N, C-alpha and C positions, 0 to 999 in steps of 0.2 A: 768570546771566539767569533770572528766574521763569519757569517754564514756562506756556504760554497754556492747555493742557489739560492735565488729570490723566487718565491712561487707567485706566479701570474697564470688564472685559469686560462685555459686554452680558449681563444675567441670563436674556434670552430666546434665546440661542444658547448653551446648556451643550455644552462638550466641545470637545475640539480638532478632531475631525472636522468638526462643523458650522461652527466658525469658517472651516477650511479652504474648506467647500464653499459658503458663503453668498456671497462675492463672485461665483463664476463661474454660481451658478444664479439669482440674485437681484438682482443690483447692476444697476441701471441709469442711465446717465449720457451727457450729452451729448458725443460724440466731441470731441477737442480738435483745434482748426484747424490740422493738420498739412500740410505738403507732403512727398510723397514723392520721394526723390531715389535715382539707382543710381549707386553710384560702383563703377568698374571698380578691381580688385587687383591687383597686380603680378604674380600668378601667373596671369593668365588668367580669374580668376573675377569675379564684382561681389558688393556689398553694399548692402542697402537701408538707408536711414534715413528715419524719418518725422521730420519739421524744425517746430519750432514757432519761428517768426520773432519777433523784437524788435528793439529800437533796438540799434545797433551797440557800445555799451559797456555793454549791461545783462549782469548774469551769465548764465552758460549751465550746464545740466545734461546729461551724458551718462549714458544710461539703458541697462541691460543686463537683458534678459528672462531669465526662467527656462525650464527644459526644454519643449521644444515651446511656447514662448510665441509670440505675434505682437502686433501693433500692436493687436488687437482684448482682450487678456489685460487683466482688470478693473484690475489693479494698474499695468498700463503706463500704461492710460488715466487712472487716478487720480493717478500721478503728474505725467503729461502737464499735466494740469488743474490741479496744485497749482503748478507750475513759470508756468503761465499767468497763473492768480489773483495770484501774485506778483510778475508783471511780468518774469519772465525767460525767456530762449530756453530751447531744450530739444531735444535731439536723442537719438531711440531708436534704437540701432543692433539690425538684425534679424540674427540670426546666420545662417550659410549653410545654406540648404535651410529656413528659417523662413518665408519672404516669400512673395510672389505667385507664384513658380513655383521648381522645384528649382534649385540651384545647377549651374554647369556643369562643375566639376572632379570627381574622384573623393572628393576628403576632405568631410566633414560639418563639425559644430561639435562641442566637446566641453566639459568643465567645467575643463579646465585650458589651454584653446587661447587665448593673449594676444595672437597679433601682429596679429589684426584691430583688437582694441581699441586697440593702438598705433599703426597705420594710421591710424585715425579720429582717435584724438586729435591726433595731426600735424597733420590737416588742417584739424581745427576751432581749433587754436591758430594756426594760420597765417590762416585766414580771420578769427578774432575776438580778433587780437593784444593787446586792451586789456582784454579781458573777463574777470573772474574766472569760473573755472570749478569744478565738482563732479561728481563720478561718483558714482552710485547703481546696486546691483545688487540684484536678486531672486532668490533660491534659487540655480539654477546660475548665473546671472549674477552674484549676490554672491559665489560662489566665485571665478570668473574674475577679478573685480575685487579682491578680497584677494590672490590668487596674484600678478596683475599689479603691484599696488602693493608686494608683497615681492620681487618682481624687480626693480623700479626701486629700490628701498632711498632713498638720499639723492638720487639721479639725478632729481629732480623739477623739471617745469616751474614758474617762479614764477607764472603764473596758476592753477596748481591749488591748492586752498584747502582743499577736504574732500571726504570720502568717507562713503558709507553703504552697508551691507551687510544687507538683510532676509531672515531666513529660511533663512541659508547652512547647506548641509549640508557643514559644516566636515571632516568625515571620510567620505570618499565609501564605503569599504568597508562601516562600521558603517550608514551611510546606506542602502546597497542592501541590507543585511541588515535593517533595519527596515521598508521598505517591501515586503518580501516576508513580512509576518507580520500577521494577523488582517484588520481592514478596510483596512489600508493597502494590500493587496492590490489594491483597486480603483483607487488612482491608479497602481499599476504597469501594470494593464490598460489604462487610459487612455492613459500616455505610450508603451506598447510597441505597442498599435496603430497608432499615428501613426508611430512610428519604422519599425515594419516596413514599411508602406507607402512609406516613403521609400526604404528598403534595396531593397525589390524593384524600383523604378523603377531605382536605382543599378545594381544588379545587370544589368537589361536593357541599361544603357548600357554597363557595364563588366563582360561576362560572368565574368572572372576573380576578381571580388570575393567572390561567393559564389553558391551555388546557390538558384533560388527556394525549392526544397524546405527547406533548412536554414533560410532566413530565416523561411518560413512556420511552421517548427516552434519557433521560440524561445519559451519560457516566461516568462522573467524578465528583468529589465533586464541582470543579470549574465550571463545568456545572450549578450543583444545585445552587451553590451561585451567578451566573450569572441571573439564571430565578427565584430562588425564595427568597433566604436570601437576596440579595443586594436591588432590588426593593421594598421588603415587608418590610422592615425594615429602608427605607430613604437614601441607599446607592445608587451611580450610577450604580454601577455594582460590580463583585467580587473582581477585584482589588481595588476599593475605599474602599469596607467594609474591606478587609485584611489590607490595610493602616491605616485606621484609627482605627480598632479595635485590631491590635496586643500589645502586653503588652511590647514589648521590648523599645519603647519611653517613656513607662508610669515611668520605674525603677528609672530613677532619681529622681521622686516625692515622693516616697515612705518614709515615715518616721516612720513606725512601724516595729520593730525587725522582720525581715522575712527569712525563710529557703527557699533556691532554690536546690531542689534536683533532679538532671537529671542524665541520664547516656549517654556517647559519641557514643554508639551503636542502640540508639534508632532509630528503622526503621521508624519514622514519622517526622525526624526533621535532616536537615544536620548539622553534628558536627560544622561545623564552625559558627553556630549561638551560639553556647555554647561560644564559643570564645569572641564573641562581648558580651555576658551577663556577663561575667567576667570582661571584660573592663568596664562595666556599673557599677558592683558592687565595683570595685576599687574605684570608685569616690562617693560611697554612704555607709558609716559605718554600716548602719542598714541591710544592705543585707549581709547574710551567704550564701556562694557559697558551696555546696557539689556536686561536679560532678564526678561521677566515670567513669570508662572506661567500663565497663561491667553492663548491668542490664536492656536492654530492654525497653519498654515503659510501665511504672507502673509495671514492673516486680519486679528486686531486690530480686531475691531468693537466699540464702545461705543455708547451711547446708551439712554435711557430706555424707548424705545418702539419696537416693531419697524417701525412706519412711517416712523421718522425716525433711521434708523441712521447712525453717525458712523464712516468709516474711518480709523482713528488712524495708520496706518503711515506714508501720504504726509505727513498733517500733523506727524508727528515728524521725518521728514527735511526737510521744508520749514525748519522751525524750527530744526532743527540746522544747515542750511547757511545761513538768514539770519543765524544767530549767528556764524559762521565767516566769511562775507562782511562783515559789520560790523566783527569784529575784526581784519580783513587789510586795512581800508580805507586809499587811500593810492596812491601811483604804483606800478604794476605794471609789472614787466619785462616784456619781450616774449620772444615763444620764440627769436627771433635772438640775443638776449643768452644765454638759458639754452645754446643750443648753442654759444656762442662763435664 
């Protein structure tokens, strides 16, 4: 199938950093017409979902945001609006602690946590048993998505037709090193400031978690993962967390048609990691690699003039999903049949 749009990075946004920052600083878009729902989880916590309604049989897309993302994240709104434009339903899962209020339990979310995705997917499958479904994740959400698909392997629900992962930190250890160098430290400070505030609030609720002083003294994301993410979620330390949660080793087990869309100038990942992803994809025919030279981290802005930018990533994902939905047209088995 011919591409509707061929990507060419905007000449007026040079470099990966400007591509990365442009959407957050300058993008303005009408919020998608979503409805907020709160779902209680089996462990006494809750999840927030921003839901885009459509007809009962229309395709749906489950969206996973990035580190410290929210419904206001420019890429999240872009993907929701792309789904609306194509007449699809959509559900944006807000990870624990990233919603309107802090979650109830000790735990947070992290790059390798897939149980909430499984819980939400099951409910969506039951609610829309005849709808084709696709999954899309950005950055951390993309890593979660790919790890989840690798864990599923062949155990795929029949409604699930495709997945797409944008700007994924496939190797968390090397990503944490990259974000601690040069101008990329700017992103680290942004994430860390937000995570510290949440951790300090958690420490007030659960005093044995960590002292306020130790949380306040954290200087890098690896420090945060050593003190909070690792021990809180059953890992020995940050390196153990990175090793067990990185999606790169799971790529070989994915059995769903999946688009991997990244840029070589992503300031949060060394480009050599993408070479290793290409090698893994060569051994797995369901993985479609689309790595471009320029696009930054979740940027991918094109257009001939600054006052008319085109945000390519969401279009690329929508085009890919439309193709997969079209190829899979026909009677759709239900979740009951999948479970036997």
